[in-house]
C-alpha positions as CSV (number, residue, x, y, z in Angstrom):
1,X,-6.4,-27.7,-12.4
2,X,-7.3,-24.1,-11.8
3,X,-11.0,-24.2,-12.9
4,X,-12.7,-21.2,-11.3
5,X,-15.5,-22.3,-9.0
6,X,-18.8,-20.5,-8.9
7,X,-22.1,-21.2,-7.3
8,X,-24.1,-23.7,-9.3
9,X,-27.6,-24.9,-9.8
10,X,-27.7,-26.1,-6.2
11,X,-28.3,-22.5,-5.2
12,X,-31.4,-22.4,-7.4
13,X,-33.1,-25.1,-5.4
14,X,-32.4,-23.3,-2.1
15,X,-35.6,-22.0,-0.6
16,X,-36.3,-18.4,-0.8
17,X,-36.4,-18.1,3.0
18,X,-32.6,-18.2,3.1
19,X,-32.4,-15.4,0.6
20,X,-34.8,-13.2,2.6
21,X,-32.8,-13.9,5.8
22,X,-29.7,-12.8,4.1
23,X,-31.6,-9.7,2.9
24,X,-32.4,-9.0,6.5
25,X,-28.8,-9.2,7.5
26,X,-27.8,-6.9,4.7
27,X,-30.4,-4.4,5.5
28,X,-29.3,-4.4,9.2
29,X,-25.8,-3.5,8.2
30,X,-26.9,-0.9,5.7
31,X,-29.1,0.5,8.4
32,X,-25.9,1.0,10.5
33,X,-24.2,2.7,7.6
34,X,-27.2,5.1,7.1
35,X,-26.6,6.6,10.5
36,X,-23.1,7.8,9.6
37,X,-21.8,10.7,7.6
38,X,-18.9,9.4,5.6
39,X,-15.6,11.1,5.0
40,X,-13.6,12.5,7.9
41,X,-10.9,13.2,5.3
42,X,-8.0,15.0,6.9
43,X,-10.4,17.3,8.7
44,X,-13.1,17.7,6.0
45,X,-16.5,16.1,6.2
46,X,-18.5,15.0,3.1
47,X,-22.2,14.4,3.6
48,X,-22.9,11.1,1.9
49,X,-25.9,9.1,2.9
50,X,-27.8,6.1,1.8
51,X,-31.5,5.0,2.1
52,X,-32.3,2.6,4.8
53,X,-33.7,-0.9,4.0
54,X,-37.1,-1.4,5.5
55,X,-37.4,-5.2,5.0
56,X,-37.8,-6.9,8.3
57,X,-37.2,-10.6,8.5
58,X,-35.9,-13.1,11.0
59,X,-32.3,-14.3,10.5
60,X,-32.0,-18.0,11.4
61,X,-28.6,-18.1,13.2
62,X,-28.3,-21.8,12.5
63,X,-27.9,-21.5,8.7
64,X,-24.1,-21.6,8.0
65,X,-24.6,-20.1,4.5
66,X,-26.2,-17.1,6.0
67,X,-23.6,-16.7,8.7
68,X,-20.9,-16.9,6.0
69,X,-22.5,-14.2,4.0
70,X,-23.0,-11.9,7.0
71,X,-19.4,-12.3,8.0
72,X,-18.2,-11.5,4.5
73,X,-20.4,-8.4,4.4
74,X,-19.3,-7.3,7.8
75,X,-15.7,-7.5,6.7
76,X,-16.5,-5.5,3.6
77,X,-18.1,-2.7,5.5
78,X,-15.7,-2.8,8.4
79,X,-14.0,0.4,7.2
80,X,-17.2,2.3,7.0
81,X,-18.4,1.1,10.5
82,X,-15.3,2.6,12.0
83,X,-16.0,6.1,10.6
84,X,-17.5,8.4,13.4
85,X,-20.7,10.2,13.3
86,X,-20.3,13.8,12.3
87,X,-20.4,16.3,15.1
88,X,-21.9,19.8,15.1
89,X,-18.5,21.3,15.8
90,X,-17.0,23.7,13.2
91,X,-15.0,22.0,10.4
92,X,-11.3,22.7,10.9
93,X,-8.9,23.7,8.1
94,X,-8.8,21.5,5.1
95,X,-5.4,22.2,3.7
96,X,-3.9,18.8,4.5
97,X,-5.2,16.8,1.5
98,X,-5.5,17.7,-2.2
99,X,-9.1,18.3,-3.3
100,X,-8.9,15.4,-5.8
101,X,-7.9,13.0,-3.0
102,X,-10.9,14.1,-0.8
103,X,-13.3,13.6,-3.7
104,X,-11.7,10.3,-4.6
105,X,-12.1,9.0,-1.0
106,X,-15.7,10.2,-0.8
107,X,-16.5,8.6,-4.1
108,X,-14.9,5.3,-3.0
109,X,-17.2,5.2,0.1
110,X,-20.3,6.0,-1.9
111,X,-19.5,3.3,-4.4
112,X,-19.2,0.8,-1.6
113,X,-22.6,1.7,-0.4
114,X,-24.0,1.4,-3.9
115,X,-22.5,-2.1,-4.2
116,X,-24.1,-3.2,-1.0
117,X,-27.5,-1.9,-2.2
118,X,-27.1,-3.8,-5.4
119,X,-26.5,-7.1,-3.5
120,X,-29.6,-6.4,-1.4
121,X,-31.6,-5.9,-4.6
122,X,-30.4,-9.1,-6.2
123,X,-31.3,-11.1,-3.1
124,X,-34.7,-9.5,-2.9
125,X,-35.4,-10.5,-6.5
126,X,-34.1,-14.0,-5.7
127,X,-31.6,-13.9,-8.5
128,X,-29.2,-16.9,-8.3
129,X,-25.6,-16.0,-8.8
130,X,-24.9,-18.9,-11.1
131,X,-22.6,-19.1,-14.1
132,X,-24.0,-17.6,-17.2
133,X,-22.6,-19.2,-20.3
134,X,-22.6,-18.1,-23.9
135,X,-21.6,-20.9,-26.4
136,X,-22.0,-18.8,-29.5
137,X,-18.9,-16.7,-29.7
138,X,-18.4,-15.3,-33.1
139,X,-15.3,-15.7,-35.3
140,X,-12.9,-18.5,-36.0
141,X,-10.9,-18.8,-32.7
142,X,-10.0,-21.5,-30.2
143,X,-12.3,-19.8,-27.7
144,X,-15.5,-21.8,-27.3
145,X,-17.5,-20.0,-24.7
146,X,-17.4,-17.2,-22.1
147,X,-18.7,-17.6,-18.5
148,X,-19.5,-15.0,-15.9
149,X,-18.4,-15.5,-12.4
150,X,-19.1,-13.3,-9.3
151,X,-16.5,-10.5,-9.4
152,X,-15.3,-10.4,-5.8
153,X,-15.2,-14.1,-5.4
154,X,-13.1,-14.6,-8.5
155,X,-10.8,-11.7,-7.5
156,X,-10.1,-13.2,-4.1
157,X,-9.3,-16.6,-5.6
158,X,-7.0,-15.4,-8.4
159,X,-5.7,-12.0,-7.3
160,X,-5.5,-12.7,-3.6
161,X,-2.2,-10.7,-3.3
162,X,-3.9,-7.6,-4.6
163,X,-6.3,-5.7,-2.2
164,X,-9.9,-5.9,-3.3
165,X,-11.4,-2.4,-3.5
166,X,-15.2,-2.5,-3.0
167,X,-17.1,-0.1,-5.3
168,X,-14.3,0.2,-7.8
169,X,-16.6,-1.1,-10.6
170,X,-20.3,-1.2,-11.3
171,X,-19.8,-4.7,-12.8
172,X,-21.1,-7.4,-10.5
173,X,-19.4,-10.2,-12.4
174,X,-16.1,-10.9,-14.2
175,X,-15.7,-12.8,-17.5
176,X,-13.8,-16.0,-18.2
177,X,-13.0,-17.1,-21.7
178,X,-12.7,-20.9,-22.0
179,X,-11.6,-23.2,-24.8
180,X,-13.7,-26.1,-26.1
181,X,-14.0,-29.1,-23.7
182,X,-11.0,-27.9,-21.6
183,X,-10.6,-27.0,-18.0
184,X,-8.3,-24.2,-16.9
185,X,-4.8,-25.5,-16.2
186,X,-3.8,-21.8,-16.2
187,X,-5.8,-18.7,-15.7
188,X,-4.4,-15.5,-17.2
189,X,-6.0,-12.4,-15.5
190,X,-6.1,-8.8,-16.7
191,X,-7.8,-5.8,-15.0
192,X,-8.9,-3.2,-17.5
193,X,-10.2,0.3,-17.0
194,X,-14.0,0.7,-16.5
195,X,-13.8,4.2,-18.1
196,X,-16.4,4.6,-20.9
197,X,-15.1,3.9,-24.3
198,X,-12.5,1.3,-23.3
199,X,-12.5,-1.8,-25.4
200,X,-10.6,-5.1,-25.0
201,X,-8.8,-7.1,-27.7
202,X,-7.9,-10.7,-26.8
203,X,-5.3,-12.6,-28.7
204,X,-4.0,-16.1,-28.0
205,X,-0.5,-17.1,-28.9
206,X,2.2,-19.6,-28.0
207,X,4.3,-16.5,-27.4
208,X,2.3,-14.5,-24.9
209,X,3.0,-10.9,-23.9
210,X,3.2,-10.5,-20.1
211,X,2.4,-6.8,-20.1
212,X,-1.0,-5.5,-21.1
213,X,-0.6,-2.9,-23.9
214,X,-2.9,0.1,-24.1
215,X,-3.6,1.8,-27.4
216,X,-5.2,5.2,-27.7
217,X,-7.6,6.0,-30.5
218,X,-8.5,8.9,-32.6
219,X,-12.0,9.1,-31.2
220,X,-13.6,7.3,-34.2
221,X,-12.3,3.9,-33.2
222,X,-9.1,4.0,-35.2
223,X,-5.9,3.3,-33.3
224,X,-3.4,6.1,-33.2
225,X,-0.5,3.7,-33.7
226,X,-2.1,2.2,-36.8
227,X,-2.8,5.7,-38.2
228,X,0.9,6.7,-37.5
229,X,2.2,3.7,-39.4
230,X,-0.3,4.2,-42.3
231,X,0.8,7.8,-42.6
232,X,4.5,6.9,-42.4
233,X,4.9,3.5,-44.2
234,X,8.7,3.9,-44.8
235,X,11.2,3.2,-42.1
236,X,12.9,6.1,-40.3
237,X,10.2,8.6,-41.4
238,X,8.8,10.5,-38.4
239,X,5.1,10.3,-37.6
240,X,3.0,13.4,-38.2
241,X,2.6,15.7,-35.2
242,X,-1.1,15.1,-35.0
243,X,-0.5,11.4,-34.2
244,X,0.6,12.3,-30.7
245,X,-1.1,15.6,-30.2
246,X,-1.7,16.7,-26.6
247,X,-5.4,16.5,-26.9
248,X,-5.1,12.8,-27.7
249,X,-3.6,12.0,-24.3
250,X,-4.6,14.8,-21.9
251,X,-7.6,12.9,-20.5
252,X,-5.9,9.6,-19.8
253,X,-5.8,8.3,-16.3
254,X,-2.4,8.6,-14.7
255,X,-1.5,4.9,-15.1
256,X,-2.0,5.2,-18.8
257,X,-0.1,8.5,-19.2
258,X,3.3,7.0,-19.5
259,X,4.5,10.2,-21.1
260,X,3.9,12.1,-17.8
261,X,5.9,9.5,-15.9
262,X,8.9,9.4,-18.2
263,X,12.1,11.0,-16.6
264,X,13.5,14.0,-18.4
265,X,16.8,15.8,-18.6
266,X,17.5,16.9,-15.0
267,X,16.2,13.7,-13.5
268,X,18.2,11.6,-16.0
269,X,21.4,13.5,-15.3
270,X,21.1,13.4,-11.5
271,X,20.2,9.7,-11.6
272,X,23.1,8.9,-13.9
273,X,25.5,10.7,-11.6
274,X,24.2,9.0,-8.4
275,X,24.1,5.5,-9.9
276,X,27.5,5.8,-11.6
277,X,29.2,6.7,-8.3
278,X,27.4,4.0,-6.4
279,X,28.1,1.4,-9.1
280,X,31.9,2.1,-9.0
281,X,32.0,1.9,-5.2
282,X,29.4,-1.0,-4.9
283,X,31.9,-3.8,-4.3
284,X,33.6,-1.9,-1.5
285,X,30.3,-0.8,0.0
286,X,28.9,-4.3,0.0
287,X,32.0,-5.7,1.7
288,X,32.0,-3.0,4.4
289,X,28.3,-3.5,5.1
290,X,28.7,-7.3,5.3
291,X,31.6,-6.9,7.7
292,X,29.7,-4.4,9.8
293,X,26.7,-6.8,10.1
294,X,29.0,-9.6,11.1
295,X,31.1,-7.6,13.6
296,X,28.0,-6.4,15.5
297,X,26.0,-9.7,15.0
298,X,23.2,-7.6,13.6
299,X,21.6,-10.5,11.6
300,X,21.9,-13.0,14.5
301,X,18.2,-13.1,15.0
302,X,16.3,-14.8,12.1
303,X,19.1,-13.9,9.7
304,X,17.4,-10.5,9.4
305,X,18.6,-6.9,9.4
306,X,16.2,-4.0,10.2
307,X,17.4,-1.3,7.8
308,X,16.6,2.4,8.3
309,X,17.7,5.6,6.5
310,X,17.9,9.0,8.1
311,X,19.5,12.4,8.1
312,X,19.8,14.9,10.9
313,X,16.2,16.1,10.2
314,X,14.7,12.9,11.5
315,X,17.1,11.9,14.3
316,X,14.5,12.5,16.9
317,X,12.1,10.1,15.2
318,X,14.8,7.4,15.1
319,X,15.5,8.0,18.8
320,X,11.7,7.8,19.5
321,X,11.6,4.4,17.7
322,X,14.5,3.2,19.9
323,X,12.7,4.3,23.1
324,X,9.4,2.7,21.9
325,X,11.2,-0.6,21.7
326,X,12.6,-0.2,25.3
327,X,9.1,0.8,26.5
328,X,7.7,-2.7,25.6
329,X,10.7,-4.7,26.6
330,X,12.3,-5.0,23.1
331,X,15.6,-3.4,23.8
332,X,17.4,-6.5,22.6
333,X,15.5,-6.2,19.2
334,X,17.5,-3.0,18.6
335,X,20.6,-5.3,18.1
336,X,19.1,-6.1,14.7
337,X,18.9,-2.5,13.5
338,X,21.4,-0.9,11.1
339,X,20.8,2.8,10.3
340,X,22.2,4.3,7.1
341,X,23.0,7.9,7.7
342,X,23.2,10.7,5.2
343,X,26.2,12.4,6.9
344,X,28.7,11.9,9.7
345,X,26.9,14.1,12.3
346,X,23.8,12.0,11.8
347,X,25.8,8.8,12.2
348,X,27.4,10.0,15.4
349,X,24.0,11.0,16.8
350,X,22.6,7.6,16.0
351,X,25.5,5.9,17.9
352,X,24.5,7.8,21.1
353,X,21.2,5.9,21.1
354,X,23.0,2.6,21.1
355,X,22.3,1.8,17.4
356,X,24.7,0.7,14.7
357,X,25.1,3.2,11.8
358,X,26.8,3.3,8.5
359,X,27.7,6.3,6.4
360,X,29.8,6.7,3.2
361,X,30.2,9.6,0.8
362,X,29.5,7.1,-2.1
363,X,25.9,6.9,-0.9
364,X,25.4,10.3,-2.5
365,X,25.3,14.0,-1.7
366,X,22.3,14.0,0.5
367,X,20.4,16.8,2.4
368,X,20.8,16.9,6.2
369,X,17.6,18.8,7.0
370,X,14.1,17.4,7.4
371,X,11.7,17.4,4.6
372,X,9.2,20.3,4.9
373,X,6.4,18.7,2.9
374,X,5.7,15.4,1.1
375,X,7.5,15.4,-2.3
376,X,9.8,18.3,-1.7
377,X,13.5,18.4,-2.7
378,X,14.7,16.8,0.6
379,X,12.0,14.2,0.6
380,X,12.8,13.0,-2.9
381,X,16.6,13.0,-2.5
382,X,16.4,10.9,0.7
383,X,14.5,8.3,-1.3
384,X,17.9,7.3,-2.9
385,X,19.3,6.5,0.6
386,X,16.2,4.4,1.3
387,X,16.9,2.3,-1.8
388,X,20.6,1.8,-1.2
389,X,20.0,1.0,2.4
390,X,17.9,-2.0,1.4
391,X,20.0,-3.1,-1.6
392,X,23.3,-3.2,0.4
393,X,21.7,-5.6,2.9
394,X,19.6,-7.8,0.5
395,X,22.5,-8.2,-1.9
396,X,24.6,-9.6,1.0
397,X,22.1,-12.4,1.4
398,X,20.1,-11.2,4.5
399,X,16.4,-10.8,5.0
400,X,15.6,-7.1,5.2
401,X,12.9,-5.3,7.2
402,X,13.0,-1.7,6.0
403,X,11.1,1.0,7.9
404,X,10.9,4.7,8.0
405,X,11.9,6.6,11.2
406,X,8.2,7.3,12.1
407,X,7.4,3.7,12.9
408,X,6.8,2.5,16.5
409,X,7.0,-1.1,17.6
410,X,4.3,-2.4,19.9
411,X,5.6,-6.0,19.5
412,X,8.5,-7.6,17.7
413,X,7.7,-7.8,14.0
414,X,10.7,-10.1,13.4
415,X,8.9,-12.8,15.3
416,X,5.8,-12.3,13.1
417,X,7.8,-12.6,9.8
418,X,9.8,-15.6,11.1
419,X,6.9,-17.7,12.5
420,X,3.5,-16.4,11.3
421,X,4.0,-14.9,7.9
422,X,3.6,-17.1,4.8
423,X,7.1,-18.6,4.1
424,X,6.3,-18.8,0.4
425,X,5.9,-15.1,0.0
426,X,9.0,-13.0,-1.0
427,X,7.8,-9.6,0.0
428,X,5.4,-8.2,2.6
429,X,4.3,-4.5,2.4
430,X,2.3,-2.4,4.8
431,X,-1.1,-1.4,3.3
432,X,-0.8,2.3,2.4
433,X,-4.5,2.8,2.7
434,X,-4.8,4.8,-0.4
435,X,-7.0,3.4,-3.2
436,X,-6.0,5.5,-6.1
437,X,-4.7,5.1,-9.7
438,X,-1.3,6.3,-8.5
439,X,-0.7,3.3,-6.3
440,X,-2.8,0.6,-8.0
441,X,-2.9,-2.4,-7.8
442,X,-0.9,-3.2,-4.6
443,X,-1.4,0.1,-2.7
444,X,1.9,-0.8,-1.0
445,X,3.5,1.5,1.6
446,X,7.2,1.9,1.0
447,X,7.8,3.0,4.6
448,X,7.5,-0.5,6.1
449,X,8.2,-3.8,4.2
450,X,9.9,-7.1,4.7
451,X,11.9,-8.9,2.0
452,X,13.1,-12.5,2.2
453,X,16.7,-13.3,1.2
454,X,16.6,-14.8,-2.4
455,X,17.6,-14.0,-5.9
456,X,14.1,-12.6,-6.9
457,X,14.3,-10.0,-4.2
458,X,17.9,-9.0,-5.0
459,X,17.0,-8.6,-8.6
460,X,14.0,-6.5,-7.7
461,X,16.0,-4.2,-5.5
462,X,18.7,-3.9,-8.2
463,X,16.1,-2.8,-10.7
464,X,14.7,-0.3,-8.2
465,X,18.3,1.0,-7.7
466,X,18.6,1.7,-11.4
467,X,15.2,3.4,-11.4
468,X,16.3,6.5,-9.4
469,X,15.4,8.6,-12.5
470,X,11.8,7.3,-12.2
471,X,11.8,8.2,-8.5
472,X,12.9,11.7,-9.3
473,X,10.4,12.1,-12.1
474,X,7.4,10.8,-10.0
475,X,8.8,12.4,-6.8
476,X,7.9,9.2,-5.1
477,X,9.9,6.2,-4.0
478,X,6.5,4.5,-3.4
479,X,5.2,5.1,-6.9
480,X,8.3,3.8,-8.7
481,X,8.4,0.8,-6.4
482,X,4.8,-0.3,-7.2
483,X,5.4,0.1,-10.9
484,X,8.4,-2.3,-10.7
485,X,6.6,-4.5,-8.3
486,X,3.8,-5.4,-10.7
487,X,6.4,-6.0,-13.5
488,X,8.4,-8.4,-11.3
489,X,5.3,-10.3,-10.1
490,X,4.1,-10.7,-13.7
491,X,7.4,-11.5,-15.4
492,X,9.8,-12.9,-12.8
493,X,7.6,-14.7,-10.3
494,X,8.1,-12.4,-7.3
495,X,5.4,-13.1,-4.7
496,X,3.9,-10.2,-2.7
497,X,1.5,-10.0,0.2
498,X,-0.1,-6.9,1.7
499,X,-0.2,-6.8,5.5
500,X,-3.4,-6.5,7.5
501,X,-4.0,-2.9,8.6
502,X,-5.3,-3.9,12.0
503,X,-2.0,-5.8,12.8
504,X,0.1,-3.2,11.0
505,X,-1.9,0.1,11.2
506,X,-0.8,3.4,9.6
507,X,-1.8,7.0,9.2
508,X,-4.8,6.2,7.1
509,X,-6.2,4.1,10.0
510,X,-5.5,7.0,12.3
511,X,-7.3,9.6,10.2
512,X,-10.2,7.5,8.9
513,X,-10.8,4.7,11.3
514,X,-11.1,6.3,14.7
515,X,-13.0,3.5,16.4
516,X,-10.4,1.0,15.3
517,X,-7.6,3.3,16.4
518,X,-9.1,3.6,19.8
519,X,-9.3,-0.2,20.1
520,X,-5.6,-0.4,19.2
521,X,-4.5,2.1,21.9
522,X,-6.8,0.4,24.4
523,X,-4.9,-2.8,23.8
524,X,-8.0,-4.6,22.4
525,X,-6.4,-5.3,19.1
526,X,-2.9,-7.0,19.1
527,X,-1.2,-4.6,16.7
528,X,2.5,-5.1,16.1
529,X,3.7,-1.9,14.5
530,X,2.2,1.6,14.0
531,X,3.4,3.8,11.1
532,X,2.6,7.6,11.4
533,X,2.5,8.3,7.7
534,X,-0.3,10.2,5.9
535,X,0.9,13.5,7.4
536,X,1.7,16.8,5.7
537,X,5.0,17.2,7.5
538,X,7.0,16.5,10.7
539,X,5.0,19.1,12.8
540,X,1.8,17.2,12.3
541,X,3.6,13.9,12.6
542,X,4.9,14.7,16.1
543,X,1.6,16.2,17.2
544,X,-0.4,13.0,16.2
545,X,2.1,10.7,17.8
546,X,2.1,12.6,21.1
547,X,-1.7,12.6,20.9
548,X,-1.7,8.8,21.0
549,X,0.9,8.4,23.6
550,X,3.4,7.1,21.1
551,X,6.1,9.8,21.7
552,X,8.6,8.4,24.2
553,X,11.4,10.9,24.3
554,X,12.2,13.1,27.3
555,X,11.4,16.8,26.7
556,X,15.1,17.8,26.5
557,X,15.8,15.4,23.6
558,X,14.6,17.6,20.8
559,X,15.7,17.8,17.2
560,X,17.3,21.1,17.9
561,X,19.4,19.6,20.7
562,X,20.8,17.0,18.3
563,X,21.4,19.6,15.6
564,X,23.4,21.8,17.9
565,X,25.1,19.6,20.5
566,X,25.9,21.2,23.9
567,X,28.5,20.1,26.4
568,X,25.9,20.7,29.2
569,X,23.3,18.3,27.7
570,X,24.0,14.5,27.3
571,X,21.8,12.8,24.6
572,X,21.7,9.1,24.7
573,X,19.4,6.1,25.4
574,X,19.8,6.5,29.2
575,X,18.7,10.1,29.3
576,X,16.2,10.2,26.4
577,X,14.4,7.0,27.3
578,X,14.7,7.5,31.1
579,X,11.0,7.4,32.0
580,X,9.3,5.5,29.1
581,X,6.0,3.9,30.0
582,X,4.9,0.6,28.4
583,X,2.3,1.1,25.7
584,X,0.0,-1.6,26.8
585,X,-3.7,-1.3,27.5
586,X,-6.0,-1.0,29.1
587,X,-4.0,1.0,31.6
588,X,-4.5,4.4,33.2
589,X,-1.9,5.7,30.8
590,X,-3.7,4.7,27.6
591,X,-7.1,5.6,29.0
592,X,-6.0,9.2,29.0
593,X,-5.4,9.2,25.3
594,X,-7.9,11.1,23.1
595,X,-7.8,10.0,19.5
596,X,-8.0,13.2,17.5
597,X,-6.5,14.1,14.1
598,X,-6.5,17.9,14.8
């Protein structure tokens, strides 16, 4: 039975001293937060502050309940504790992040502080967080009563695979509707918008709908869809224009504005061409990839293939990844790597680094240059290769670890997924770090993820393959992937887990958690992989990686050298990785690193 557990009347009888001790612990942590200025957001500082609690009480260290609460709160504010104190130095340029993202991140931090203050207030007032039950629900339904359960606790018990975002709601509790004299054998969960004016209609049926439907209104509480049908009662009669007027949808959040996401003419034509060519050639491509994997024994370790996708514009990043493995004694792990190349020149360059590559014209007419900025023409078109590179491996029955070229291995992630990761989970994704409507609810990063070999995964990748039009329309492989991910979790039983950002850190950690990043480079945190995402382009990407000591190539092994080969310069693993130093700390090498995002 899946009856939600909450704190009961036992907490009411607990003496008030425990509550005041918890208040003291909360106040201490809030006092730490008050000393910081939040929001080193890609170079811009936002001055957000919070009042300091003045309550001073002793905290009995022997009370396990208090220790549990303090640990939970410490985890909750871990992100904020890692944000550095603002300096008096001039603020650098702020053109790396859109204004709305800066405001969104600052608001997120302020909401977290507000949530902590609310918890302090509740404990000061000695309010027990018990179930509140209403047994007088109106109407003739099978629902007997509604209970309120602490929001975060219920989220973590039911939506454990979805990252919990502190401060995302002003509601302290969540509601559970229960039927008369019944326990919950099944708990159906929905997450609705907390925007003012949003209402919730609940139906019960033996034929449930597994996707939540959102209906816009006219502003007076009348549903637009109902008004459309009332105005056009006959079949095949078009609705009046005012039923879907622009002003009716212009203020919707992105996740609701499905009209904005829908692929249009050019995207549909390009996607149809690419998928048609691939579909015709798929049997041959699958056969060739399977034979290539078998010939080079790529999947010999854990039945897993590390799949990458590149063009000539990111060859140096691929080479740096190869050198990073050699720097920490993982040269043998490179035997598990298969790189899908956009063109023959790229494939040949990859071979010089001792990596197996695959290229075929049926993979599409792909650009060879590097993307200039996130979301540009080259960036979006290369997303097609990222999809086919995973599908061709997964459909052949292998586990797949896909990663972008800007990843660096500090330890072998294949060992983690084989022996540490939950064997019941189908898909593991790096935490992107963003907490925005665009990537809700998983906030998964599509530049590093692991898929287990099973039919659910193959079907998911097949659907993503057929969604190239959506990738083109949203200009984001990541956005389209998350949309499909939620659908496959809800409808087809795909299981998903988001990786811990201390073990698998990325660009968000680099930019916003400087103290944590310093611990990683000092070797105090056993991170496995670092992903240098969250950058405006390759110039910044290389600058940041060199700043951390994560650039391992010799100086002559530049992108230009690979783009214009010279008989006087030999580019291969022996020359480009000749003097790699192990990235292990603390050593004199890592102590020289200064963590800066500018």
